[in-house]
C-alpha positions in Angstrom: 20.3 -0.2 -8.0 16.9 0.1 -6.0 15.7 -2.4 -2.9 14.3 -5.3 -3.2 11.3 -5.8 -1.0 11.1 -8.6 1.4 7.7 -8.7 1.1 4.3 -8.0 -0.4 1.8 -5.6 1.9 -1.3 -7.7 1.7 -3.1 -5.7 4.5 -5.6 -2.8 3.1 -7.6 0.1 4.6 -10.8 1.1 4.0 -13.5 3.1 4.7 -17.0 2.9 5.2 -20.1 4.1 7.3 -22.0 1.2 9.0 -25.6 2.1 10.1 -25.7 4.8 11.6 -23.8 7.0 9.6 -21.2 6.8 11.5 -17.3 6.9 9.4 -15.4 3.8 10.1 -12.6 1.7 9.0 -11.5 -1.7 8.4 -8.4 -3.3 7.9 -7.9 -6.0 6.3 -5.5 -9.0 4.9 -5.9 -10.4 1.6 -3.4 -13.7 2.3 -4.6 -16.9 0.9 -6.4 -18.3 4.5 -4.9 -15.7 6.3 -9.1 -14.0 7.9 -7.6 -11.0 9.9 -9.8 -8.3 9.7 -10.9 -5.8 12.8 -12.4 -2.4 12.1 -11.6 1.1 13.6 -13.2 4.4 14.4 -10.2 6.3 13.5 -8.1 5.7 10.6 -4.5 6.4 12.1 -5.0 2.9 13.8 -6.3 1.2 11.4 -3.5 2.4 9.9 -1.2 0.9 12.9 -2.8 -2.5 12.4 -2.1 -2.9 8.9 1.6 -1.8 9.3 1.8 -4.4 12.2 0.1 -7.6 10.6 1.9 -10.7 10.4 0.4 -13.4 9.4 1.1 -16.6 10.9 -0.4 -18.6 7.5 2.1 -19.8 5.6 
């Protein structure tokens, strides 16, 4: 029987370009009323933030 995940990954990582044409990465939590979002210069940093984020809203 496959293991059932204990929680859902609610943090999304996306890539965009800022006003100066530089590539940026954002980690954003999609949980209601959480409000976590952060911008990073590297995708690795954004993915680390996504993996370690813990919502305080229950």
